[in-house]
C-alpha positions as CSV (number, residue, x, y, z in Angstrom):
1,M,0.0,0.0,0.0
2,L,2.9,2.4,0.6
3,I,4.1,1.8,-2.9
4,L,1.1,3.4,-4.5
5,P,1.5,6.9,-2.9
6,L,5.2,6.8,-3.7
7,Q,4.5,5.8,-7.3
8,F,1.9,8.6,-7.5
9,E,4.4,11.1,-6.2
10,V,7.0,10.0,-8.7
11,E,4.5,10.3,-11.6
12,N,3.5,13.8,-10.5
13,R,7.2,14.9,-10.4
14,L,7.8,13.4,-13.9
15,K,4.8,15.3,-15.2
16,R,6.0,18.6,-13.8
17,I,9.5,18.0,-15.3
18,R,8.0,17.2,-18.7
19,K,5.9,20.4,-18.6
20,S,8.8,22.5,-17.6
21,T,11.1,21.1,-20.3
22,E,8.6,21.0,-23.1
23,P,9.0,24.6,-24.2
24,M,12.8,24.1,-24.4
25,L,12.4,20.9,-26.5
26,R,9.9,22.7,-28.9
27,K,12.5,25.5,-29.4
28,R,15.1,23.0,-30.5
29,S,12.7,20.8,-32.5
30,I,10.3,21.2,-35.5
31,Y,7.3,19.1,-36.4
32,D,7.5,16.9,-39.5
33,P,4.0,16.4,-40.9
34,V,5.2,13.5,-43.1
35,R,7.0,11.5,-40.4
36,R,4.4,12.7,-37.8
37,K,6.9,13.6,-35.2
38,F,9.1,16.3,-33.8
39,V,12.7,16.3,-35.1
40,R,15.8,18.2,-34.2
41,A,15.7,21.7,-35.7
42,T,19.0,21.8,-37.5
43,P,19.5,24.4,-40.2
44,E,19.1,21.7,-42.9
45,E,16.0,20.3,-41.2
46,K,14.4,23.8,-41.1
47,I,14.9,24.1,-44.9
48,R,13.5,20.6,-45.4
49,Q,10.4,21.3,-43.3
50,R,9.8,24.6,-45.1
51,V,9.9,22.8,-48.4
52,I,7.6,20.0,-47.2
53,R,5.1,22.5,-45.9
54,T,5.2,24.5,-49.2
55,M,4.8,21.3,-51.2
56,I,1.7,20.2,-49.2
57,E,0.0,23.5,-48.4
58,E,0.7,25.6,-51.5
59,L,1.8,23.3,-54.4
60,G,-0.7,20.5,-54.1
61,Y,1.7,17.6,-53.4
62,P,-0.3,14.8,-51.7
63,K,1.3,14.2,-48.2
64,G,0.7,10.4,-48.7
65,L,3.1,10.4,-51.7
66,I,6.0,12.1,-49.9
67,A,8.8,10.3,-48.1
68,V,11.4,12.0,-45.9
69,E,15.0,10.8,-45.5
70,K,14.4,7.7,-47.8
71,E,17.3,5.3,-48.0
72,I,18.6,5.1,-51.5
73,A,19.1,1.4,-51.1
74,S,15.4,0.9,-50.9
75,L,15.1,2.7,-54.3
76,G,17.6,0.6,-56.2
77,S,21.1,1.6,-55.1
78,S,23.6,-0.6,-53.4
79,D,24.7,2.1,-50.9
80,P,22.6,1.7,-47.8
81,S,24.2,4.7,-46.0
82,R,22.9,7.4,-48.3
83,R,19.5,9.0,-47.8
84,I,17.5,11.3,-50.1
85,D,16.0,14.2,-48.1
86,I,12.6,14.2,-49.8
87,V,11.1,11.9,-52.4
88,C,7.7,12.5,-54.0
89,Y,6.1,9.5,-55.7
90,T,3.6,9.1,-58.5
91,P,1.4,6.1,-59.1
92,G,2.6,4.1,-62.1
93,E,2.5,0.6,-63.6
94,G,3.4,-1.8,-60.9
95,G,3.0,0.6,-58.0
96,L,4.6,3.9,-56.9
97,R,7.6,5.2,-58.6
98,P,9.8,8.3,-57.8
99,L,8.6,11.5,-59.5
100,L,10.9,14.0,-57.8
101,I,13.8,13.9,-55.4
102,I,14.9,16.9,-53.4
103,E,18.2,17.5,-51.7
104,C,18.2,20.2,-48.9
105,K,21.3,22.1,-48.0
106,A,21.9,24.5,-45.1
107,E,24.8,26.0,-46.9
108,Q,25.0,27.7,-50.3
109,L,23.9,25.6,-53.2
110,D,26.8,24.9,-55.5
111,I,28.1,22.5,-58.2
112,H,28.9,19.9,-55.6
113,A,25.3,19.8,-54.3
114,K,24.1,19.6,-57.9
115,R,26.4,16.6,-58.6
116,Q,25.3,15.0,-55.4
117,V,21.6,15.1,-56.2
118,L,22.2,14.1,-59.8
119,G,24.3,11.2,-58.5
120,Y,21.5,10.1,-56.2
121,N,19.2,10.2,-59.2
122,D,21.4,7.9,-61.3
123,A,20.4,5.2,-58.8
124,V,16.8,6.3,-58.4
125,G,15.8,7.4,-61.9
126,A,13.3,10.1,-61.0
127,P,12.3,12.4,-63.9
128,F,12.8,15.5,-61.8
129,V,15.3,16.5,-59.2
130,A,15.6,19.7,-57.0
131,L,18.0,21.4,-54.8
132,A,16.7,23.5,-51.9
133,G,18.7,25.9,-49.8
134,S,18.2,29.1,-47.7
135,G,18.3,31.1,-50.9
136,G,15.5,29.2,-52.7
137,I,15.0,26.0,-54.7
138,Q,15.9,25.0,-58.3
139,T,14.3,22.1,-60.2
140,F,16.1,20.1,-62.9
141,W,15.1,17.5,-65.5
142,R,16.7,15.9,-68.5
143,E,15.8,17.0,-72.0
144,K,17.3,14.8,-74.6
145,D,21.0,15.8,-74.5
146,R,20.8,18.6,-71.9
147,I,19.5,19.4,-68.4
148,G,16.6,21.9,-68.2
149,S,15.9,23.9,-65.0
150,V,13.7,26.4,-63.4
151,P,14.4,28.5,-60.3
152,F,11.3,27.3,-58.4
153,L,9.5,24.1,-57.5
154,P,6.6,23.5,-59.9
155,R,3.1,22.4,-58.7
156,F,2.4,18.7,-58.5
157,E,0.0,18.8,-61.4
158,Q,2.6,20.6,-63.5
159,L,5.2,17.9,-62.9
160,L,2.7,15.2,-63.9
161,G,1.9,17.2,-67.0
162,E,5.6,17.6,-67.9
163,L,6.1,13.9,-67.2
164,C,3.9,13.1,-70.2
165,K,6.1,15.3,-72.4
166,I,9.5,13.8,-71.4
């Protein structure tokens, strides 16, 4: 019988500790609507979450077709250590297939970042790739013997429409 009051006391103290530390944790974390959890708010993660929110809330990307930090190995590569920041799928023959991959960078976007995302795409085979940074986002695609690009992320319907032309 003495155990119950002691257990009650411990549970109350834990609740008070959680309430007092919750604001600190929220300052250092950010909610990911795709993974449905709070994640550490690193500079790169803040960019990733800004892109995800824009995709879902403004550009019409279905949340159910977006994956975050997807292992490249699960998409056909032999390197299990590499992850793509954001993958957007489209329904296709035989199930879902990658439509767009996005690499997010906290630092300035440069040729190395572009090579990285294009290298990832060699393994994945998405028709569109994008680089996102603090200065904006750029979307790329292959057109016959060159790479086309625009300095923004197109709407989901636009990518699907362009997919028919590629």
